[in-house]
C-alpha positions as CSV (number, residue, x, y, z in Angstrom):
1,X,-48.3,35.4,53.9
2,X,-49.9,37.7,50.6
3,X,-50.9,34.5,48.8
4,X,-52.5,33.0,52.6
5,X,-54.4,36.1,53.1
6,X,-55.6,35.9,49.7
7,X,-56.4,32.2,50.1
8,X,-58.2,32.9,53.1
9,X,-59.9,35.6,51.7
10,X,-61.3,33.4,49.4
11,X,-62.2,30.7,51.3
12,X,-64.7,32.4,53.2
13,X,-66.1,34.5,50.0
14,X,-67.2,31.0,48.9
15,X,-68.9,29.9,52.0
16,X,-70.5,33.5,52.5
17,X,-71.9,33.2,48.5
18,X,-73.2,28.7,49.5
19,X,-74.9,30.5,52.9
20,X,-77.2,33.7,50.5
21,X,-78.1,30.3,47.9
22,X,-79.5,28.0,50.3
23,X,-81.2,31.3,51.6
24,X,-82.3,32.2,48.1
25,X,-83.6,28.2,47.2
26,X,-85.1,28.2,50.7
27,X,-87.0,31.4,49.9
28,X,-87.8,30.3,46.3
29,X,-89.5,26.8,47.8
30,X,-91.4,28.5,50.1
31,X,-92.7,31.1,47.7
32,X,-93.9,28.1,44.7
33,X,-95.3,26.8,47.7
34,X,-97.5,29.7,49.3
35,X,-98.7,30.1,45.4
36,X,-99.4,25.8,45.6
37,X,-101.7,26.9,48.7
38,X,-103.5,29.6,47.3
39,X,-104.0,27.3,44.1
40,X,-106.1,24.5,46.4
41,X,-107.7,27.4,48.6
42,X,-108.8,28.6,45.8
43,X,-109.3,24.8,44.0
44,X,-111.9,24.4,47.5
45,X,-113.5,27.5,47.2
46,X,-115.5,26.3,43.4
47,X,-116.0,22.4,43.8
48,X,-118.2,20.4,44.9
49,X,-118.2,18.5,48.8
50,X,-116.0,15.6,47.9
51,X,-113.5,17.4,46.4
52,X,-113.3,20.3,48.8
53,X,-112.1,18.7,51.2
54,X,-109.0,16.9,48.8
55,X,-108.5,20.8,47.5
56,X,-108.7,22.0,51.5
57,X,-105.6,19.1,53.3
58,X,-103.9,19.6,49.9
59,X,-103.6,23.5,50.9
60,X,-102.5,22.4,55.0
61,X,-100.0,20.2,53.1
62,X,-98.3,23.0,51.5
63,X,-98.8,25.6,54.0
64,X,-96.9,22.6,55.6
65,X,-94.3,23.0,53.0
66,X,-94.1,26.8,53.1
67,X,-93.6,26.9,56.4
68,X,-90.6,24.0,56.7
69,X,-88.7,26.1,53.6
70,X,-88.8,29.3,55.4
71,X,-87.7,28.1,58.3
72,X,-84.9,27.2,56.6
73,X,-84.4,30.1,54.5
74,X,-84.1,32.2,58.3
75,X,-81.8,29.4,60.1
76,X,-79.4,29.7,56.3
77,X,-79.7,33.7,56.4
78,X,-78.7,33.6,60.3
79,X,-75.5,31.3,59.1
80,X,-73.8,33.8,56.2
81,X,-71.9,35.3,58.4
82,X,-71.0,32.7,61.0
83,X,-69.5,30.8,58.4
84,X,-67.9,32.9,56.6
85,X,-66.2,34.5,59.2
86,X,-64.9,31.3,60.8
87,X,-64.0,30.6,57.8
88,X,-60.8,32.6,57.5
89,X,-60.1,32.2,61.1
């Protein structure tokens, strides 16, 4: 009985750790994309028109990617408690 209980606790802890890892990874990706967006905005501000448009489009693409990563991180953070508690049942 003790072995079963210990294995259930270990399994639930591993599941929670995996979800935390996913949330942290997605948050890091969102931060990187936001930084890339800022870089492209600065480059757009200091360049002339033909390349200015390209930098603006790249910045918008980075903004979209960052929003997607933030949504994934938020979803993973919501699942942290659910997967850990349901794993032990």
